[in-house]
ZAZA-921492 format. One line per 3 residues: number of its first residue (from 0); for each residue x, y, z of C-alpha. Coordinates in steps of 0.2 Angstrom, whole numbers, always signed. Layout:
// residues N
NUM = X/Y/Z; ...
// end
This chain:
// residues 560
0 = +722/+251/-119; +707/+243/-111; +710/+232/-97
3 = +707/+213/-100; +693/+204/-92; +696/+195/-75
6 = +697/+176/-76; +688/+165/-64; +697/+150/-57
9 = +686/+135/-52; +692/+120/-42; +681/+105/-37
12 = +679/+86/-39; +678/+88/-58; +696/+96/-59
15 = +703/+113/-60; +698/+125/-74; +696/+143/-79
18 = +681/+153/-85; +682/+169/-94; +674/+184/-85
21 = +659/+194/-90; +652/+195/-103; +657/+179/-111
24 = +659/+166/-97; +667/+153/-109; +676/+138/-101
27 = +695/+134/-105; +701/+118/-97; +719/+118/-92
30 = +727/+110/-76; +728/+91/-78; +736/+91/-61
33 = +744/+102/-48; +755/+113/-58; +760/+131/-60
36 = +752/+139/-76; +756/+155/-84; +739/+162/-88
39 = +745/+174/-100; +751/+161/-113; +743/+146/-104
42 = +760/+138/-103; +766/+125/-90; +779/+133/-79
45 = +783/+120/-66; +776/+104/-58; +780/+98/-40
48 = +778/+81/-33; +770/+85/-16; +756/+72/-13
51 = +754/+77/+5; +753/+96/+3; +737/+103/+9
54 = +741/+122/+9; +749/+133/-4; +751/+152/-6
57 = +760/+164/-18; +769/+179/-12; +762/+196/-17
60 = +772/+198/-33; +771/+179/-37; +790/+176/-36
63 = +789/+163/-21; +777/+149/-19; +774/+143/-1
66 = +768/+125/+3; +764/+117/+19; +760/+98/+23
69 = +756/+91/+40; +771/+89/+52; +776/+71/+56
72 = +789/+63/+67; +796/+45/+65; +791/+31/+77
75 = +807/+31/+86; +803/+49/+92; +816/+58/+81
78 = +812/+75/+74; +803/+76/+58; +809/+84/+42
81 = +804/+102/+37; +786/+103/+31; +786/+121/+25
84 = +794/+124/+9; +797/+141/-1; +800/+139/-20
87 = +807/+151/-33; +793/+152/-45; +804/+157/-59
90 = +817/+143/-57; +807/+130/-47; +821/+128/-35
93 = +818/+127/-16; +824/+143/-8; +822/+137/+10
96 = +813/+124/+21; +806/+127/+39; +798/+116/+52
99 = +781/+123/+55; +771/+112/+67; +754/+121/+67
102 = +743/+124/+52; +737/+140/+60; +747/+155/+53
105 = +758/+143/+43; +762/+155/+29; +775/+168/+30
108 = +769/+186/+28; +776/+198/+14; +776/+216/+12
111 = +767/+221/-5; +783/+224/-13; +791/+208/-6
114 = +806/+219/+2; +802/+210/+19; +795/+194/+24
117 = +791/+189/+42; +786/+173/+52; +782/+170/+70
120 = +795/+158/+79; +792/+155/+97; +792/+172/+106
123 = +800/+181/+91; +795/+188/+74; +809/+184/+62
126 = +811/+196/+47; +820/+192/+30; +824/+205/+17
129 = +823/+203/-2; +818/+185/-1; +835/+180/+6
132 = +829/+166/+19; +846/+161/+24; +849/+176/+34
135 = +838/+184/+48; +839/+203/+45; +829/+208/+61
138 = +820/+201/+76; +806/+208/+86; +806/+200/+103
141 = +791/+200/+115; +786/+187/+128; +772/+176/+122
144 = +769/+184/+105; +753/+176/+99; +751/+184/+82
147 = +757/+198/+71; +751/+207/+55; +761/+217/+42
150 = +754/+233/+36; +749/+235/+18; +757/+247/+6
153 = +775/+253/+2; +789/+258/+14; +789/+263/+28
156 = +783/+246/+34; +773/+244/+50; +769/+228/+60
159 = +755/+225/+73; +759/+212/+87; +747/+204/+99
162 = +752/+198/+116; +739/+189/+127; +737/+193/+145
165 = +742/+182/+159; +741/+181/+178; +729/+197/+179
168 = +739/+207/+167; +730/+214/+152; +732/+208/+134
171 = +739/+222/+122; +742/+226/+104; +757/+237/+99
174 = +762/+245/+83; +780/+246/+77; +789/+253/+62
177 = +801/+242/+54; +815/+240/+59; +814/+251/+75
180 = +810/+238/+88; +822/+242/+102; +820/+253/+117
183 = +806/+257/+129; +798/+270/+117; +800/+261/+101
186 = +782/+257/+99; +771/+269/+89; +756/+265/+99
189 = +750/+253/+112; +732/+247/+117; +729/+236/+132
192 = +713/+228/+136; +705/+213/+146; +693/+201/+140
195 = +703/+194/+126; +707/+176/+122; +710/+180/+104
198 = +711/+195/+93; +709/+199/+74; +719/+214/+68
201 = +714/+224/+53; +725/+237/+45; +717/+250/+34
204 = +724/+252/+16; +735/+267/+20; +742/+259/+35
207 = +738/+273/+47; +727/+263/+59; +722/+246/+65
210 = +705/+239/+71; +706/+225/+84; +692/+213/+87
213 = +695/+206/+104; +685/+190/+108; +683/+179/+123
216 = +678/+161/+121; +665/+162/+135; +653/+176/+140
219 = +653/+176/+159; +637/+186/+159; +628/+172/+150
222 = +621/+184/+137; +629/+175/+122; +634/+157/+118
225 = +648/+164/+106; +658/+173/+120; +660/+192/+121
228 = +668/+204/+108; +674/+221/+109; +681/+233/+95
231 = +696/+244/+98; +704/+257/+87; +723/+260/+87
234 = +732/+273/+76; +750/+275/+72; +750/+292/+79
237 = +747/+285/+96; +728/+288/+97; +717/+274/+103
240 = +699/+271/+108; +685/+258/+111; +672/+259/+98
243 = +656/+261/+106; +643/+249/+98; +625/+254/+102
246 = +618/+237/+102; +624/+222/+113; +629/+206/+105
249 = +642/+198/+94; +653/+207/+82; +650/+198/+66
252 = +661/+208/+54; +671/+224/+53; +678/+230/+36
255 = +688/+246/+31; +683/+256/+16; +697/+257/+3
258 = +698/+276/+7; +705/+272/+25; +694/+286/+32
261 = +679/+275/+38; +674/+257/+42; +658/+247/+44
264 = +654/+236/+58; +640/+222/+59; +635/+218/+76
267 = +622/+215/+89; +610/+201/+93; +599/+196/+78
270 = +592/+206/+69; +610/+214/+68; +614/+232/+66
273 = +626/+239/+54; +635/+256/+56; +648/+266/+47
276 = +661/+275/+59; +674/+288/+55; +692/+289/+62
279 = +685/+297/+78; +675/+282/+80; +659/+292/+79
282 = +644/+284/+69; +642/+292/+52; +627/+282/+45
285 = +616/+268/+54; +609/+255/+42; +596/+250/+55
288 = +594/+231/+59; +592/+216/+47; +596/+198/+44
291 = +615/+201/+41; +632/+195/+47; +644/+201/+34
294 = +649/+217/+25; +659/+219/+9; +666/+236/+1
297 = +668/+236/-17; +686/+239/-23; +683/+257/-26
300 = +674/+259/-10; +659/+267/-17; +647/+252/-15
303 = +644/+242/+1; +635/+225/+2; +628/+220/+18
306 = +624/+201/+18; +617/+187/+29; +626/+170/+24
309 = +629/+154/+34; +614/+150/+45; +605/+165/+37
312 = +595/+165/+21; +607/+174/+10; +599/+191/+9
315 = +610/+205/+2; +608/+224/+3; +618/+234/-10
318 = +621/+252/-5; +628/+267/-13; +638/+274/+2
321 = +642/+291/-6; +623/+295/-6; +618/+282/+7
324 = +605/+275/-6; +599/+257/-7; +603/+250/-25
327 = +596/+232/-24; +591/+218/-13; +596/+202/-21
330 = +595/+185/-12; +609/+172/-14; +603/+157/-4
333 = +615/+144/+3; +630/+154/-1; +646/+150/+7
336 = +658/+162/-2; +657/+180/-8; +669/+191/-18
339 = +669/+207/-28; +676/+207/-45; +692/+218/-47
342 = +681/+229/-59; +670/+234/-45; +654/+230/-55
345 = +652/+211/-53; +650/+200/-38; +653/+181/-36
348 = +643/+170/-24; +646/+152/-22; +640/+136/-13
351 = +656/+126/-9; +660/+109/-1; +664/+104/+13
354 = +653/+118/+20; +638/+112/+10; +639/+96/+0
357 = +623/+99/-10; +617/+112/-22; +635/+116/-26
360 = +638/+130/-39; +642/+148/-42; +633/+164/-48
363 = +640/+180/-56; +629/+195/-52; +629/+213/-57
366 = +628/+224/-42; +610/+230/-47; +604/+213/-43
369 = +604/+204/-60; +611/+186/-62; +623/+187/-77
372 = +630/+169/-76; +625/+153/-66; +634/+136/-65
375 = +627/+122/-56; +638/+107/-51; +630/+90/-55
378 = +623/+81/-39; +637/+68/-39; +651/+81/-39
381 = +657/+95/-28; +664/+113/-29; +678/+117/-18
384 = +684/+134/-22; +681/+149/-34; +691/+164/-35
387 = +694/+180/-46; +710/+183/-55; +718/+197/-45
390 = +723/+214/-53; +733/+229/-46; +723/+244/-40
393 = +719/+257/-53; +718/+245/-68; +699/+246/-68
396 = +692/+264/-66; +677/+268/-55; +661/+270/-65
399 = +645/+280/-61; +633/+270/-51; +617/+265/-59
402 = +601/+260/-50; +592/+251/-65; +595/+232/-66
405 = +606/+228/-81; +598/+216/-93; +602/+197/-92
408 = +599/+181/-102; +598/+171/-86; +580/+168/-80
411 = +577/+176/-63; +573/+164/-49; +560/+169/-36
414 = +566/+164/-19; +555/+150/-11; +546/+157/+4
417 = +544/+144/+17; +527/+143/+25; +527/+145/+44
420 = +520/+130/+53; +503/+131/+60; +496/+119/+73
423 = +480/+110/+68; +469/+121/+80; +474/+137/+70
426 = +474/+131/+52; +456/+136/+49; +458/+153/+57
429 = +463/+170/+50; +482/+172/+49; +489/+186/+59
432 = +505/+194/+54; +517/+194/+69; +536/+196/+70
435 = +548/+189/+83; +559/+205/+80; +554/+222/+73
438 = +567/+228/+61; +574/+245/+63; +575/+255/+47
441 = +590/+264/+41; +592/+282/+48; +587/+291/+32
444 = +571/+280/+31; +565/+283/+49; +549/+293/+49
447 = +552/+311/+56; +539/+325/+59; +539/+337/+45
450 = +553/+328/+37; +565/+338/+47; +583/+333/+49
453 = +589/+326/+66; +594/+341/+77; +612/+342/+83
456 = +616/+342/+102; +619/+361/+102; +602/+364/+92
459 = +593/+352/+104; +600/+362/+119; +595/+379/+112
462 = +578/+372/+108; +575/+366/+126; +581/+383/+133
465 = +568/+392/+121; +554/+380/+127; +559/+383/+146
468 = +559/+402/+143; +542/+401/+134; +534/+391/+148
471 = +541/+403/+161; +533/+418/+152; +517/+409/+150
474 = +517/+406/+169; +520/+424/+173; +506/+430/+161
477 = +494/+418/+169; +498/+425/+186; +494/+443/+180
480 = +478/+437/+171; +471/+423/+181; +456/+422/+170
483 = +467/+417/+155; +476/+403/+166; +472/+385/+160
486 = +460/+375/+171; +469/+368/+186; +472/+349/+188
489 = +460/+339/+200; +466/+340/+218; +468/+321/+218
492 = +483/+323/+206; +499/+325/+216; +509/+341/+212
495 = +525/+331/+209; +518/+323/+193; +524/+339/+184
498 = +528/+338/+165; +546/+332/+161; +551/+348/+152
501 = +570/+352/+154; +578/+369/+157; +593/+367/+145
504 = +605/+367/+160; +611/+350/+165; +614/+355/+183
507 = +597/+363/+185; +589/+347/+177; +599/+336/+189
510 = +592/+346/+204; +574/+345/+198; +576/+326/+195
513 = +582/+324/+214; +568/+335/+220; +555/+325/+211
516 = +562/+309/+218; +561/+316/+236; +543/+322/+233
519 = +538/+305/+226; +545/+297/+242; +535/+309/+253
522 = +519/+304/+243; +523/+286/+247; +525/+289/+265
525 = +509/+299/+266; +500/+284/+258; +508/+272/+271
528 = +502/+284/+285; +484/+285/+278; +484/+266/+278
531 = +488/+266/+297; +506/+262/+297; +516/+269/+311
534 = +530/+281/+304; +547/+284/+311; +553/+301/+317
537 = +564/+304/+302; +550/+299/+290; +538/+312/+298
540 = +551/+325/+297; +552/+321/+278; +534/+324/+276
543 = +535/+341/+285; +548/+347/+272; +536/+344/+257
546 = +530/+362/+256; +548/+369/+255; +553/+356/+242
549 = +538/+360/+231; +542/+379/+232; +560/+375/+228
552 = +555/+364/+213; +543/+378/+207; +557/+391/+208
555 = +569/+380/+198; +557/+376/+184; +552/+395/+182
558 = +571/+399/+181; +571/+410/+197
// end
C-alpha cells in the first residue's frame, strides 16, 4: 500500500486550516477554534476552554497534550494556581497540573515510546513512568542542573545533563543511562569546559553521542559581538573531544546526519564555512565559504541543504552528500522557516509573523529547485505557523537522486538583484567588479595542478624526502662536474636566503629553521656595524660564528 501524502497545517490571522501535500495542494478548512481534531476522519475529539494558554505540545505518541499559560500570583501575594496541565487526549481528562514559572523549557520531555517522562525541578530531574504523573519513579540530583536532554530511540534510555560552572569551577555535561544515577562512576561520560554561559546539547539518532555547543554572552577578545562558541563531542563510551573548526567566528548551526556517523557544522565570520565531520571529529568534506547560517539534512540523510536565512538573502545550496555533488541553488528570499517534507523530496519555506509582518506566505519546493506551490497571504493578514504532518521513519522509502529540475506550473521568479550604490563622482565611470570577501570554493572544485587528488600526510612526507635526496645528488654531481653547475647567485645575495625545501625529517627541519634564524640575525648585526654602530662583545662573537653556522646548515641540507 502506497503511503499517503503528508498534510500541511497553516495557522495565521485568517484561521487554522489544512492543505493537502504534493501534487494537489487543495485546501480543506477545519478548526473553527482551538480544538483537537482527528485528521484521519476529520472528527472533533475534544475542546478545551484555555483562553490564556500560549504554548501547547503533544507527547510523541499523541496520548498526552501539554499546555502552558503564564504563571500569576494574587494581589495579596499568595501562590498562584498550577499553570502547566497535562491532558489525556483520548478521554480529555486532566492527568496532572504543575507550577511552571518559566516559559523556558516549560514542556516535559518524553522518550519516543513514552515509557519515561522527565522535567527539571530545581536541582533535580524528576522521572515518571508510563504517563503516571502522580508518582516520581526516579530522581537525578546534581547541584545547579540547568538543562537536560533525553536521548532519542528505544530502551536503554540515556540523558545528557548540563551544570554551569561557578567560582572558578568549569561547566560540565554528563551522560547517564536511566535509571543508573547513583554512585561516583554512574556517569557514562563527562566533559568539562570553561567559557560557557549556556549550552545546546544535540543527540544523534542512534543515541551514541552528543554534540555540545558551548556559548558565552560576551567575547572577551572583542572579535565577535555575538560572544564566543566552542563545539564539543561526547560519546556514551566515554570518548570526548573538542571539534577543531578551521575558521574563527560564531557557530551558526550544527546538525547530525540521520546515519549518526557524521555531522555538519556551519561556522566562522561571513562568508561562513560549512564542513562535514566524522565521529573522530576529522573533517570529511569542506563546502568552502558562502552566505549561509543553517544546515538541514533530508530525512533519509542523503541530501543536505546549506542556507542563509534571517539577515541573509535566502540563498540555498542543495547537495548530494553521497557523491558530494551540487544539485541546485534556489533562492527563498525573506524566509523565516524551513522544513523537509517526510517524503525526503519536498521542502517547505515560509515567511511568518512576528519575525516579518510583510510578504507573509509559504512555498513548497522540489529539492531540484522547482517551486511546485506558492501561497501569498493578503497584505492585511499574517501567517504565524506552517508545519508538515509528521510520519514515522521508514514510511517513505528513499528514492534515487535526480539532478534535472522537475517540471512545475508555478512561474519562476528571478530574484531581484539590488544595484550597489555609486557616489555621483563615479556614476559616469566604468564599473569595476570588487568583492568585500572572496568566497572559497568547495574542496572538490578547487583548482589543482594536473587534477591530482590532494596528497595524504604520508605521501607528502615521502615526496619531500624524495625531493631532498634528488637535490643532494644534484649537488654532488655539480661538485664532480663544475662546468655543469648552475650559475652562482650574485655576491650581494646573502647565503642564508636559501630555498625553503624541507628534508622530510621534522627534527632536521627544525634545526635548519633555527640556523637560518641565527644567520639572519648575524646579517642584521653586520648591517648595523657597516652603518657605524658600536657593537657589544657578545654581538661581535655572534658574527665570528657565521662561517661555522653556514657549514652546519650546508651539511644538514645535504643530509650529511
